[in-house]
C-alpha positions in Angstrom: -17.4 -27.6 2.3 -16.7 -25.3 -0.5 -14.6 -21.5 0.4 -15.8 -18.2 -1.8 -15.4 -14.5 -1.9 -18.3 -12.5 -2.0 -18.2 -8.7 -3.4 -20.2 -6.3 -1.2 -20.5 -2.6 -1.5 -20.1 -1.3 1.8 -21.9 2.1 1.3 -25.1 0.4 1.1 -24.5 -3.7 2.8 -21.4 -4.6 3.9 -19.4 -6.5 6.7 -21.0 -3.7 10.0 -24.7 -4.1 8.8 -24.4 -8.4 8.4 -22.5 -8.2 11.7 -25.1 -6.1 13.1 -28.0 -8.0 11.9 -26.1 -11.8 12.7 -27.9 -13.0 9.6 -28.7 -11.5 6.0 -30.1 -12.1 2.5 -27.2 -12.2 0.1 -29.2 -10.9 -2.7 -28.9 -8.4 -5.3 -27.0 -10.5 -7.6 -27.8 -10.6 -11.3 -24.5 -11.3 -13.1 -25.1 -15.1 -14.8 -21.6 -16.4 -14.1 -22.1 -14.8 -9.9 -25.7 -16.6 -9.9 -24.7 -19.8 -11.2 -21.4 -20.0 -8.8 -23.9 -18.6 -6.1 -26.6 -21.7 -7.2 -23.1 -24.5 -6.3 -23.3 -22.8 -2.3 -23.9 -24.8 0.3 -24.8 -24.4 3.9 -21.7 -24.7 6.2 -19.3 -23.2 3.0 -17.7 -20.2 3.9 -17.5 -17.0 2.3 -14.9 -13.9 2.3 -16.1 -11.0 1.9 -14.9 -8.5 0.1 -15.8 -4.4 0.2 -16.0 -2.8 -3.4 -15.3 1.0 -3.4 -14.3 3.0 -1.5 -12.5 0.9 0.9 -11.8 -2.1 -1.9 -10.8 -4.9 0.5 -11.6 -7.9 2.1 -12.8 -7.2 5.6 -14.5 -10.8 7.5 -15.2 -14.0 7.2 -18.9 -15.3 6.4 -21.0 -18.8 6.7 -23.6 -19.9 3.7 -26.7 -21.2 6.5 -28.8 -22.8 4.3 -29.2 -23.7 0.6 -29.8 -21.5 -2.1 -33.2 -20.3 -3.1 -34.9 -18.2 -5.1 -34.9 -14.7 -4.9 -38.5 -13.5 -3.3 -37.8 -9.7 -5.5 -37.0 -11.9 -8.7 -37.5 -16.1 -9.1 -35.5 -16.2 -11.8 -32.5 -15.5 -9.2 -31.7 -17.5 -6.4 -29.9 -16.0 -3.2 -28.7 -17.1 -0.1 -28.5 -16.6 3.8 -25.1 -15.8 5.6 -24.0 -15.1 8.4 -20.8 -13.9 9.8 -18.1 -15.6 11.4 -15.6 -13.2 12.1 -14.0 -9.7 11.0 -10.4 -10.3 9.6 -7.7 -9.7 12.3 -6.6 -7.3 9.8 -7.9 -6.7 6.5 -6.5 -7.0 3.3 -6.3 -4.2 0.8 -6.5 -4.8 -2.7 -2.8 -3.4 -4.1 -1.6 -6.0 -0.7 -3.6 -8.8 -2.9 -2.5 -7.4 -6.2 0.9 -7.2 -5.3 0.7 -11.0 -3.4 1.9 -13.6 -5.5 -0.6 -16.4 -4.7 -3.9 -14.1 -4.6 -2.7 -12.2 -7.5 -5.0 -14.7 -9.3 -7.9 -14.5 -7.5 -11.0 -14.5 -9.2 -12.3 -11.2 -7.9 -9.1 -9.5 -8.7 -9.5 -10.4 -12.3 -13.1 -10.0 -13.1 -14.2 -7.7 -10.5 -18.0 -7.2 -12.4 -18.7 -10.7 -10.9 -19.7 -10.6 -7.4 -18.9 -14.4 -6.4 -16.1 -15.9 -6.8 -14.6 -19.6 -5.9 -11.6 -19.6 -3.3 -8.7 -21.9 -4.0 -7.2 -23.3 -0.8 -3.8 -21.5 -1.3 -5.7 -18.7 -1.6 -7.8 -19.4 1.6 -4.8 -20.4 3.7 -2.6 -17.1 2.5 -5.3 -14.6 3.4 -5.7 -16.4 6.8 -2.0 -15.9 7.1 -1.2 -12.6 5.6 -4.3 -10.9 7.9 -3.0 -13.4 11.1 -6.5 -14.7 11.8 -7.0 -17.7 13.6 -10.2 -19.7 11.7 -10.4 -22.0 14.2 -10.5 -19.4 16.8 -13.0 -17.5 15.2 -16.4 -18.7 16.5 -16.1 -16.5 19.3 -19.8 -15.0 20.3 -19.1 -11.7 18.8 -17.9 -11.6 15.4 -17.2 -8.1 15.2 -13.8 -8.5 16.6 -11.4 -10.5 14.6 -9.2 -13.6 15.3 -12.1 -14.8 17.9 -13.3 -15.0 21.6 
């Protein structure tokens, strides 16, 4: 299982919409580097959802539900389906991420225009720790509630 950070524009489609819809096609990814990474996503992979401006914060955990497939609107690109798992118990702002020794090197901090980044195990664990989210109990019935059931 891999772990990712997917960047989302909360003004067009963000965490709240993902929770509302239950499942979403993660599309609109045009950057070649991000597309190559998206092609590596697999069913069951965990995803941290990061809201770009104006929020600039990690907000939730989602899961890839299926394998990448051609984007119906742009067959030269791929998309994946995702579903929400849980909101982070406490959102982590970009300023907090940049100030943390473990998180400051995260891919999206260094390359913010690339919308898909792989996560290292220590980065995942640090986000879980700082946010106070327990992924072991986070798979409840209401993904809008941080921390699980």
